[in-house]
C-alpha positions as CSV (number, residue, x, y, z in Angstrom):
1,M,5.7,3.9,-18.1
2,A,3.5,0.9,-16.9
3,N,0.3,1.8,-15.1
4,R,0.2,0.9,-11.5
5,A,-3.5,1.2,-11.1
6,P,-4.1,-2.6,-11.4
7,A,-1.6,-3.2,-8.7
8,A,-3.2,-0.7,-6.4
9,A,-6.6,-2.2,-7.1
10,K,-5.3,-5.6,-6.3
11,A,-3.9,-4.4,-3.0
12,E,-7.2,-3.0,-2.1
13,D,-8.8,-6.3,-3.0
14,N,-6.5,-8.1,-0.6
15,E,-7.6,-5.7,2.2
16,S,-11.3,-6.0,1.5
17,G,-11.4,-9.8,1.2
18,A,-13.5,-12.1,-1.0
19,G,-16.3,-10.9,-3.2
20,D,-14.9,-7.4,-3.8
21,S,-16.6,-5.9,-6.8
22,R,-13.3,-4.7,-8.2
23,Q,-12.4,-8.3,-9.0
24,P,-13.6,-9.6,-12.4
25,G,-16.9,-11.4,-12.1
26,W,-15.5,-14.7,-13.4
27,H,-12.5,-14.5,-11.1
28,D,-14.7,-14.2,-8.0
29,A,-17.1,-16.8,-9.2
30,L,-14.3,-19.4,-9.7
31,R,-12.8,-18.4,-6.3
32,Q,-16.1,-18.9,-4.5
33,H,-16.6,-22.2,-6.4
34,G,-13.3,-23.5,-5.1
35,L,-14.0,-22.5,-1.6
36,A,-17.5,-24.0,-1.7
37,L,-16.1,-27.3,-3.0
38,W,-13.7,-27.4,-0.1
39,R,-16.5,-26.8,2.4
40,E,-18.6,-29.5,0.7
41,G,-15.7,-32.0,0.9
42,A,-15.3,-31.1,4.6
43,G,-18.9,-32.1,5.3
44,G,-20.7,-28.8,4.4
45,P,-23.5,-28.1,2.0
46,A,-23.3,-29.2,-1.6
47,A,-21.5,-26.7,-3.9
48,A,-23.5,-25.3,-6.8
49,A,-21.8,-24.8,-10.1
50,P,-20.9,-21.2,-10.9
51,S,-23.4,-19.4,-13.1
52,R,-22.8,-19.2,-16.9
53,T,-23.5,-15.5,-16.7
54,A,-20.6,-14.9,-14.3
55,L,-18.3,-16.9,-16.5
56,S,-19.4,-15.4,-19.8
57,A,-16.3,-13.3,-20.1
58,L,-14.2,-16.5,-20.3
59,G,-16.1,-17.6,-23.5
60,P,-15.1,-21.1,-24.7
61,T,-12.5,-21.4,-21.9
62,A,-15.1,-21.3,-19.1
63,D,-15.5,-25.1,-18.9
64,G,-11.7,-25.6,-18.8
65,A,-11.4,-23.0,-16.0
66,V,-14.1,-24.7,-13.9
67,G,-12.4,-28.0,-14.5
68,L,-9.0,-26.6,-13.4
69,V,-10.4,-25.2,-10.2
70,E,-12.2,-28.5,-9.4
71,A,-9.1,-30.6,-10.1
72,F,-7.0,-28.5,-7.9
73,T,-9.6,-28.4,-5.1
74,L,-10.3,-32.1,-5.1
75,G,-6.5,-32.8,-5.0
76,A,-6.0,-30.5,-2.1
77,L,-8.9,-32.1,-0.2
78,E,-7.4,-35.6,-0.8
79,R,-4.0,-34.4,0.6
80,A,-5.8,-32.9,3.6
81,R,-7.6,-36.1,4.3
82,R,-4.4,-38.2,4.0
83,T,-2.6,-35.9,6.4
84,Q,-5.6,-35.7,8.8
85,A,-5.5,-31.9,8.3
86,L,-9.0,-31.5,6.8
87,Q,-10.7,-28.4,8.2
88,A,-14.3,-27.1,7.8
89,E,-13.0,-23.8,6.4
90,P,-10.3,-23.7,3.6
91,P,-6.8,-22.9,5.1
92,E,-4.8,-19.9,4.1
93,D,-2.4,-21.8,1.9
94,F,-5.2,-23.3,-0.1
95,S,-6.7,-19.8,-0.7
96,A,-3.3,-18.5,-1.7
97,Q,-2.6,-21.3,-4.1
98,L,-6.1,-21.0,-5.6
99,A,-5.4,-17.3,-6.2
100,L,-2.2,-18.2,-8.0
101,I,-4.0,-20.5,-10.3
102,L,-6.7,-17.9,-11.0
103,K,-4.0,-15.3,-11.7
104,G,-2.9,-17.5,-14.7
105,L,-6.3,-17.5,-16.3
106,Q,-7.1,-15.0,-19.0
107,P,-10.3,-14.2,-20.9
108,P,-10.0,-14.7,-24.6
109,A,-8.6,-11.7,-26.5
110,P,-11.2,-9.5,-28.1
111,S,-11.7,-9.8,-31.9
112,A,-9.9,-7.4,-34.2
113,D,-13.1,-5.4,-34.8
114,A,-13.9,-5.0,-31.1
115,H,-14.4,-1.5,-29.9
116,G,-12.2,0.2,-27.2
117,P,-8.5,0.3,-26.5
118,P,-6.3,-2.8,-27.1
119,T,-5.7,-5.1,-24.1
120,Q,-2.2,-5.5,-22.7
121,P,-0.3,-8.4,-24.3
122,I,0.0,-11.6,-22.4
123,I,3.4,-12.0,-20.6
124,F,3.9,-15.6,-21.9
125,Q,7.2,-16.2,-20.0
126,S,5.3,-16.0,-16.7
127,E,2.6,-18.4,-17.9
128,L,5.3,-20.8,-19.2
129,W,7.2,-20.7,-16.0
130,Q,4.2,-21.6,-13.9
131,F,3.3,-24.5,-16.2
132,L,6.9,-25.9,-16.1
133,H,7.0,-25.5,-12.3
134,K,4.1,-27.8,-12.0
135,T,5.3,-30.3,-14.5
136,R,8.7,-30.4,-12.9
137,E,7.3,-31.0,-9.5
138,S,5.1,-33.9,-10.7
139,A,8.0,-35.3,-12.8
140,E,10.3,-35.4,-9.8
141,L,7.7,-37.4,-7.8
142,S,7.0,-39.7,-10.8
143,Y,10.6,-40.4,-12.0
144,A,11.9,-40.8,-8.4
145,R,10.0,-44.1,-8.3
146,E,12.2,-45.4,-11.1
147,I,15.6,-43.8,-10.4
148,D,16.9,-40.8,-8.6
149,L,18.2,-38.6,-11.5
150,V,17.9,-34.9,-11.7
151,E,16.0,-33.4,-14.6
152,L,19.0,-32.4,-16.7
153,D,20.5,-35.9,-16.5
154,R,17.2,-37.4,-17.7
155,R,17.0,-34.9,-20.6
156,I,20.5,-35.8,-21.7
157,L,19.7,-39.5,-21.6
158,F,16.7,-38.9,-23.8
159,L,18.7,-36.9,-26.3
160,L,21.5,-39.5,-26.5
161,R,18.9,-42.3,-27.2
162,A,18.8,-40.9,-30.7
163,G,22.6,-41.1,-31.1
164,P,25.9,-39.7,-29.7
165,L,26.3,-35.9,-29.3
166,V,29.3,-33.7,-28.4
167,P,29.0,-31.5,-25.3
168,A,28.4,-28.3,-27.3
169,E,25.4,-30.0,-29.0
170,L,24.0,-31.1,-25.7
171,S,24.4,-27.6,-24.2
172,S,22.6,-25.9,-27.1
173,S,19.9,-28.5,-27.3
174,V,18.9,-28.2,-23.6
175,G,19.5,-24.5,-23.4
176,V,21.9,-24.6,-20.4
177,D,25.6,-23.6,-20.2
178,K,28.4,-26.1,-20.8
179,A,29.4,-26.2,-17.2
180,Q,26.1,-27.6,-16.1
181,V,26.2,-30.1,-19.0
182,S,29.7,-31.2,-18.0
183,R,28.6,-31.8,-14.4
184,S,25.6,-33.8,-15.7
185,V,27.8,-35.9,-18.0
186,K,30.3,-36.5,-15.2
187,R,27.4,-37.8,-13.0
188,L,26.2,-40.1,-15.8
189,L,29.8,-41.3,-16.4
190,E,30.1,-42.2,-12.7
191,L,26.9,-44.2,-13.0
192,R,28.3,-45.9,-16.1
193,M,25.3,-44.8,-18.2
194,V,27.3,-42.9,-20.8
195,E,30.8,-43.2,-22.2
196,R,33.3,-41.2,-24.3
197,E,36.8,-41.6,-25.5
198,Q,38.1,-38.1,-24.7
199,I,36.7,-35.0,-22.9
200,R,35.6,-33.4,-26.2
201,S,34.6,-36.6,-27.9
202,P,30.9,-37.4,-28.5
203,V,29.0,-38.7,-25.5
204,A,27.2,-42.0,-26.1
205,L,24.9,-44.3,-24.1
206,T,26.3,-47.5,-22.6
207,R,24.2,-50.6,-22.6
208,K,23.1,-49.8,-19.0
209,G,22.3,-46.2,-20.1
210,E,20.2,-47.5,-23.0
211,A,18.2,-49.7,-20.8
212,Q,17.6,-47.0,-18.2
213,A,16.7,-44.5,-20.9
214,D,14.2,-46.9,-22.4
215,R,12.6,-47.3,-19.0
216,L,12.3,-43.6,-18.4
217,L,11.1,-43.0,-21.9
218,R,8.2,-45.3,-21.4
219,L,7.2,-43.3,-18.3
220,A,7.8,-40.0,-20.3
221,D,5.5,-41.2,-23.0
222,L,2.8,-42.0,-20.4
223,R,3.2,-38.5,-18.9
224,N,3.1,-37.0,-22.3
225,R,-0.2,-38.7,-23.1
226,E,-1.6,-37.3,-19.9
227,L,-0.4,-33.8,-20.6
228,T,-1.9,-33.8,-24.1
229,F,-5.2,-35.2,-23.1
230,E,-8.0,-33.8,-25.3
231,I,-5.5,-32.3,-27.7
232,D,-5.8,-33.9,-31.2
233,D,-3.0,-34.6,-33.7
234,E,-3.8,-31.5,-35.7
235,E,-3.6,-29.3,-32.7
236,L,-0.3,-30.9,-31.7
237,A,1.2,-30.3,-35.1
238,D,0.2,-26.6,-35.0
239,F,1.6,-26.3,-31.5
240,F,4.9,-27.8,-32.4
241,G,5.1,-25.6,-35.5
242,A,4.5,-22.5,-33.3
243,I,7.2,-23.7,-30.8
244,E,9.7,-24.0,-33.6
245,K,9.2,-20.3,-34.4
246,L,9.3,-19.2,-30.8
247,L,12.5,-21.2,-30.2
248,D,14.2,-19.6,-33.1
249,R,13.1,-16.2,-31.7
250,S,14.2,-16.9,-28.2
251,V,17.7,-18.2,-29.3
252,A,18.1,-15.0,-31.4
253,L,17.1,-12.8,-28.4
254,Y,19.6,-14.6,-26.2
255,E,22.4,-14.3,-28.7
256,Q,21.7,-10.6,-29.1
257,E,21.7,-10.0,-25.4
258,R,25.1,-11.8,-25.1
259,A,26.4,-9.3,-27.7
260,R,24.9,-6.4,-25.8
261,A,26.5,-7.5,-22.6
262,A,29.8,-7.3,-24.4
263,Q,29.2,-4.2,-26.4
264,R,26.6,-2.3,-24.4
265,E,24.7,-1.3,-27.6
266,G,21.9,-2.5,-30.0
267,S,18.1,-2.6,-29.9
268,L,15.4,-5.1,-30.4
269,E,14.7,-3.9,-33.9
270,G,16.0,-6.2,-36.6
271,I,17.6,-8.8,-34.3
272,A,16.8,-11.8,-36.5
273,E,18.1,-10.0,-39.6
274,R,21.4,-8.8,-38.1
275,L,22.3,-12.2,-36.6
276,D,24.5,-14.3,-38.9
277,R,23.1,-17.7,-37.9
278,K,20.8,-20.4,-39.2
279,P,17.5,-21.0,-37.5
280,N,17.8,-23.6,-34.7
281,E,21.5,-24.2,-35.5
282,L,23.0,-27.0,-33.4
283,L,19.6,-27.6,-31.7
284,R,18.9,-31.3,-31.4
285,L,15.5,-31.2,-29.9
286,D,13.4,-34.1,-28.7
287,R,10.1,-33.4,-30.5
288,A,8.5,-36.7,-29.6
289,R,7.1,-35.2,-26.4
290,I,5.6,-31.8,-25.5
291,L,7.9,-30.8,-22.6
292,P,11.5,-30.9,-24.0
293,P,11.0,-28.0,-26.5
294,L,9.1,-26.0,-23.9
295,L,12.0,-26.5,-21.4
296,T,14.5,-25.4,-24.0
297,L,12.4,-22.4,-24.9
298,S,12.1,-21.4,-21.3
299,A,15.9,-21.9,-20.7
300,Y,16.9,-19.6,-23.6
301,F,14.3,-17.0,-22.9
302,G,15.2,-17.0,-19.2
303,R,18.9,-16.6,-20.0
304,S,18.2,-13.6,-22.2
305,G,15.9,-12.2,-19.5
306,A,18.6,-12.4,-16.9
307,L,20.9,-10.4,-19.1
308,M,18.3,-7.8,-20.1
309,F,17.0,-7.2,-16.5
310,K,20.6,-6.8,-15.3
311,R,21.3,-4.3,-18.1
312,R,18.1,-2.3,-17.5
313,T,17.7,-2.4,-13.8
314,G,20.9,-3.7,-12.2
315,L,18.9,-6.6,-10.7
316,S,19.4,-10.3,-11.1
317,Q,16.5,-12.2,-12.7
318,F,15.2,-13.5,-9.4
319,E,15.5,-10.0,-7.8
320,A,13.5,-8.5,-10.6
321,W,10.9,-11.2,-10.3
322,V,10.5,-10.7,-6.5
323,L,10.2,-6.9,-7.0
324,N,7.7,-7.5,-9.7
325,E,5.5,-9.8,-7.5
326,I,5.7,-7.3,-4.6
327,G,4.6,-4.4,-6.9
328,M,1.8,-6.4,-8.5
329,A,0.1,-7.0,-5.1
330,A,1.5,-4.3,-2.9
331,P,1.3,-4.2,0.0
332,I,1.7,-8.0,0.1
333,D,2.2,-10.2,3.2
334,W,4.9,-12.7,3.6
335,P,2.8,-16.0,3.2
336,S,1.2,-14.6,0.0
337,L,4.6,-13.6,-1.4
338,T,6.2,-17.0,-0.9
339,V,3.2,-18.7,-2.5
340,Q,3.5,-16.4,-5.5
341,L,7.3,-17.1,-5.8
342,Q,6.9,-20.8,-5.3
343,R,10.4,-20.9,-3.7
344,D,11.7,-21.8,-0.2
345,H,11.5,-19.2,2.5
346,S,15.3,-18.8,2.9
347,Q,15.9,-17.9,-0.8
348,A,12.9,-15.5,-0.8
349,G,14.0,-14.0,2.5
350,R,17.5,-13.3,1.4
351,T,16.3,-11.6,-1.8
352,V,13.7,-9.5,0.0
353,R,16.3,-8.4,2.5
354,A,18.7,-7.5,-0.2
355,L,16.0,-5.4,-1.9
356,M,15.3,-3.6,1.4
357,E,19.0,-2.9,1.9
358,R,19.1,-1.3,-1.6
359,N,16.1,0.8,-0.6
360,L,13.9,-0.8,-3.3
361,V,11.4,-2.4,-0.9
362,A,9.9,-1.2,2.4
363,R,8.2,-3.2,5.1
364,E,5.3,-2.0,7.3
365,G,3.4,-3.6,10.1
366,R,4.5,-5.5,13.2
367,P,8.2,-6.4,13.7
368,G,9.4,-9.6,12.0
369,R,9.5,-10.5,8.4
370,R,6.6,-12.9,8.6
371,H,4.3,-10.3,10.1
372,G,5.1,-7.5,7.7
373,R,3.6,-6.3,4.5
374,F,5.9,-5.3,1.7
375,S,5.7,-2.5,-1.0
376,P,8.2,-0.9,-3.4
377,T,9.8,2.4,-2.4
378,P,9.7,5.2,-4.9
379,E,12.8,3.9,-6.5
380,G,11.4,0.4,-6.4
381,W,8.3,1.6,-8.3
382,R,10.5,3.1,-10.9
383,L,12.3,-0.2,-11.5
384,Y,9.0,-2.1,-11.3
385,D,7.7,0.0,-14.2
386,I,10.9,-0.9,-16.2
387,I,10.4,-4.6,-15.3
388,Q,6.8,-4.5,-16.5
389,E,7.7,-2.7,-19.7
390,T,10.6,-5.1,-20.4
391,S,8.4,-8.2,-19.7
392,V,5.7,-7.0,-22.2
393,E,8.3,-6.0,-24.7
394,R,10.1,-9.4,-24.5
395,S,6.8,-11.3,-24.7
396,S,5.6,-9.2,-27.7
397,F,8.9,-9.8,-29.4
398,L,8.7,-13.6,-28.8
399,M,5.2,-13.9,-30.0
400,A,5.6,-11.6,-33.1
401,P,6.1,-14.4,-35.6
402,L,2.7,-15.8,-34.8
403,G,-0.3,-14.1,-36.5
404,D,-3.4,-13.4,-34.5
405,D,-5.2,-16.6,-35.4
406,D,-2.0,-18.8,-34.8
407,R,-1.4,-17.0,-31.5
408,A,-4.9,-17.6,-30.3
409,R,-4.8,-21.2,-31.3
410,F,-1.4,-21.7,-29.7
411,L,-2.5,-20.1,-26.4
412,G,-5.7,-22.1,-26.5
413,I,-3.7,-25.4,-26.7
414,F,-1.4,-24.1,-24.0
415,D,-4.4,-23.6,-21.7
416,K,-5.3,-27.3,-22.1
417,L,-1.7,-28.3,-21.3
418,R,-1.8,-26.1,-18.2
419,R,-5.1,-27.6,-17.0
420,N,-3.7,-31.2,-17.5
421,A,-0.5,-30.3,-15.7
422,V,-2.4,-29.2,-12.6
423,A,-4.4,-32.5,-12.6
424,Q,-1.2,-34.5,-13.1
425,L,0.5,-32.8,-10.2
426,E,-2.4,-33.3,-7.9
427,R,-2.4,-37.0,-8.7
428,E,1.3,-37.4,-8.1
429,R,1.0,-35.6,-4.8
430,A,-1.8,-38.0,-3.7
431,F,0.3,-41.0,-4.8
432,E,3.2,-39.7,-2.8
433,E,1.1,-39.2,0.3
434,L,-0.3,-42.7,0.0
435,E,3.2,-44.2,-0.2
436,Q,4.4,-42.3,2.8
437,G,1.3,-43.2,4.8
């Protein structure tokens, strides 16, 4: 079963506050740097750069980590100035968001000849979700200045720019079910951006749709250049090659979980060999930009996760995620939990209440959800262990086709994308506040 010691240590860190020796040195150094930058921006003393010794564990990723913290902090300061909410001391929501960013940072994996036990494999699906959450938020702000279309509608327009596709091809290419694609096509039909002869006929762009797609594609190309800043052509080629392998793996895992849901049998061993399918069959992917394949990868991997968590724990994917976040930082207060989940309070509240009613989560502290602190019950801890093991198992399965060198290179490029996504989002938020002001 998964070890809960890190979660317990993290809970103690939350109690003891900043500078706790149980936090990794680089983690605390970056946290203190962000807080010092805020105080400098609010008129306090100049912030000194974190020492290289404190960041030594991050190796070659140290400069990128510092840049990530600085980009986030400067963006947060700009928002505070625009809203006239700048305080001398960093507010709680800034500290919570900074903690979320630092949570996503990882020191480089030790070399193969390093002594000591192996480290726990990275849970890539969590890293990918946080990256896509930021790019989606910045995209909604950016594209809304052109036309108010939801993400799926835009992705379908981009795919159709290369030629007509039937609904099944659209569904498999974006990784969402046919019902969602049908609703998107219906919206685009009503806007007269697409056309088709019959309900199962290929969907094609109209002249209006082509013009709108071209406008959006120009903006997408600009956003893609920003996301791939400091990533050269060779790195991009390697990254896309790795994504192709991960996509094939995630589709195979989803197909197997669908079969399990029907038959209630099977194992992860030999999935790719047992499936009678061609790699990436029916997938018409937009490979001109970095985001579409990652969105499709996340969609297929998320769908298989929903089926697997339901089968192993009886929880929905979001319920499993909420229980996992509570267990990782137990006892966790309400503001910190909602920042970790990055969802609105009503959805998080309904889910936490449902977990409490099932005796999986307990609340302690003053009356009222917002004043309480949440921890798993004994049964909740049992399911938390299953969720942790399942997440590591799924991530290990997904990354298995990549050798050690390819995996390290892929994750290194992904770290650059993540850093650029944070900077892009902070800029879009600043633009939005300028326009509203």
